[in-house]
N, C-alpha and C positions, 0 to 999 in steps of 0.2 A: 625590618620585618622578621618576626620570629621564625625559626626553622620548624617545619612540620615534624610530627612524631608518627612513626609507624611501628606497630607491635604485632608479632605472630606468636601464638601459643599452640604448642603441639603436645601430643601424648608420646613420650619417649624422646630420648636424647638424639638419636640419629636424624629424626625429622627436623629438629630445630637446628642441628648442625648443617644439614642440607639447605635449609631456609636461609640461614645466616650467610652461607657461602654464596648462594644465588643472589641475595640482596646486595651484598658488597660488590659483586660483579655486574649487577643489573642496573646500577645507577650511581651517581656521584653522591653517596651518602656516607655517614659515619655510624658505625655500630657503637651505641653508647651504653647498652646494658644487656646482660644475660643473667637469667636466674631460674631457680626451681620454684614453680608455682605451688603445686601440691600433687599428691598421688601420682608421681611420675610425670607430671606435666611440666614442661619447660617453656620459657618465653624469651624472646629476644626483641630489643628495641633499637630502632634506627632514627637518625635525625638528618635533616637536609631540607632543601627546597621542596615544596609540594610537587612540583613537576618532576623531581627526581625520586622522591619517596614513593609515589604512586606506582610507577613501573617496577621499582625495586621490590616493593611489597608484593606485587602481583607475581614477579619471578620467584620470590621466596615461597609463596603459597603453592605455586605450581610444583616447585622442587620438593616441598614437604609431602605433597600428595603422591609423588612418585616413589617415595621410600616405602618399602614393604613393611607392613605392620604399623606404620605411622598413621595417626589420625590428627588432622588439623582441627584444633578445638575452636579457635577464634582468631580473628585478625581485624585490625582497625587502623584508621589514620585520623589524627587530630591535626588539621591544617595549620591553625594558628593558636597554639596553646597559650593561655594567659600566664603571666609571670608567676603568680602564686601557685599554679600547677607545677611549674618547673622546680619550685622550692621544695614542695612536698613529695613529689614522686621521683623515682630514680630514672630521670631521663635527661639530666643536664650533661653538658660537655664537661668532662673531668680532665685533670692533667694527664691521666692515663691514656685518653683517647684523642687529645688535642693534636698530637703529631700526625694523625690520620685525616685531619680536616682539609 
């Protein structure tokens, strides 16, 4: 069964940092990608079982909302991404993150 994907996008770096920290602590997930979206918006992607990604994502959204000046732009979960989605989008497990699985 493929691992679910969860993504949070925020306005400003402090919010995405708080979200990433809360997500890693909020579930047995792996942070697989972080990047700059546009206009000062950042996003972070996590992978893991759906039962772990959902509470971790909720914790991340809550943490981002608590950061002064941060605006949570969007968040979503893809429970079972197809293989071709993994090839095209930056959400695969890489050698850099495999030791945290």
